[in-house]
Residue, then its C-alpha position, 0 to 999 in steps of 0.5 A: m226133546a223140545s216138546g217137554w215130554g220125557i220118556n215116561g210121559n212126564k216133563g222132560r229133565c231138561y225142559d226147564f233149560w230148554l224153555e230158558f234157552s228158547e225164551c232168550m233166543s226169541r228176545c236176544r239180538q245176538p245168539s251168542d247172548c244166550g251162550l251160557l243158557r245153551e251150554d246149560y241145556l247141552e250139558c243137561l242133555h249130554h253130561s259131557k262136562e260132568f263125564q270130563r270131570r269124573n274122568r280127571i278125578y279118576k286119572e288123578e286118583q289112579r296117579q295118586i295110587r301109583a305114586a304111593a305104590r312106587k314110594a312104598k316100593e322104594e322105601a321097602e327096597g331102601a330098608h332091605a338094602v340097609a338091613a343087608h348092609h349091616 
């Protein structure tokens, strides 16, 4: 991965992130100084934040669909009850 070669022999997709992180680590006083660059590199490798965000979006969409279905059902039952009462 850190060699710079990707799976097809070209530059790896995360190599630029690795270079920035590696350069920071070689010149910093504390490893924590390079925390954001490390985070960027790891995100490039694993996409964990992207997957978490997609999962949150999916769950919210499903919640909204269920809420809309519940509301439509309640309105239909309410209209049916009013019609039956008259």
